[in-house]
N, C-alpha and C positions, 0 to 999 in steps of 0.2 A: 504493499499498499504507500502510495507517495503522499506522507505527510504534508507535503507542502503545495501540493497541486492546486487548492483552493486560492491561495494567496501569494502564489508564487510569479512575478513578471516574467521569469524566464521562460523560454519557449522549449518544449520537449520536440523529440524526432516525430512523433505523432501528430502534435500539432502543426509541426513544419510541413509535413506530409499532405496534410488538409489544405494548408494554406497553397502549396503548389497544384494540387488537384484543381483547386478553385481558379488559380492563375491561368491554368493551361486549359481550363474547361474540360477535364477529361479525368476521368476517376478511376482508370483501371491501372492496374500495376505496370502492363507494358507502357501506357502513356507517360508514367512518372519516371521509369526507368529510361524511356527515349529521350525524355528532356533532360534529365539527371546526367546522361551519358554514361550509364552503368547496367548491370544485368538486373534482370527480374528479380534473380535470387536475392540480391542485396536489399531490394523494396520489399520483398517478403520478410527477410530478416528483419527490417526496420518496424514492419508492421507486427511482428511477433516479438518485440521488445528489445532488439538492436539498437545501436547508435550510430548516427552518421560518421564518417571519417571527417576530420577537417577540410581536407579538399573538397569533398561533396557537399559538406556544409557551406563553404564558400558559393559553391554553385546554387545551392538552395536560396542562399542570402541575394544573389543576383536576380533569379528567377521570381522571388517573392518581393523584391526591393527591400528588404529588411537591413538592417546595418550589420554590416561583416561581423563586428567586434561583438555586438549582442547575440548572434547566432553562435559563433565560436564558443563564447564563454558559456553560453547556454548548453551546448553539448558538452564540453568538458565539465560542467557541474553534473549532468545528466551520466556520464560516465563514471564520476566518482560516487553519485549516490547509488549507483546500480551496482557498485563494487563493495559498498558499505563504508565507504570512506567520509564521514559525515564532517569532519574538518576541513578536506579540500572541496567538499559539496560547498559548504557556507563561503569557502572562499571565492569560489568561481561563480556563484549564484548572486553575491555581493557585487561582483563586477558586472555581470549581466544587468542585474538591476540598476545600477550606475548607468551604464551605458544607455539603457531604454529610458530613464528619466532625464538625461542630459544629452542624448544623442543629436537630437534635431538642432539644438542650439550649438553644439561643437560642430556640426556639419556645416551650419552657416557660417559660422566663425572661419572655416577653412576655405570657404567659397568666396566670400564677401571681403574687401578692404574694411580694414577697422573703421574708417571714417563713415562708411554707409551702414554701420550697426547703429541701433537706437540707442541713445543716451540713457544710462540708468539712472540719471539725475533729472 
């Protein structure tokens, strides 16, 4: 049982797959595998509790237009949780939560010159 599921902003592999399905408008294992550039066995593994590798998590972030750091931290947290390493899980989850809360503003900061940002005063 995932004790953090209801109140955790981090995204799980299953949630990421659902977002991919919606984005590509295809809910088949084959459709997800094709767009991800992987085998159907990988997708079936994820649907049965596996966690994406970092390289495939990056591809999923591209497809779903999610922040890559958020997705990578979430996958690291999920791996740690499944291994029973609560301390490592909390470390990665905290980072995923932080990116989720601040990611949009940080992305804007990197794209715009400082003079174009609204004044905090």
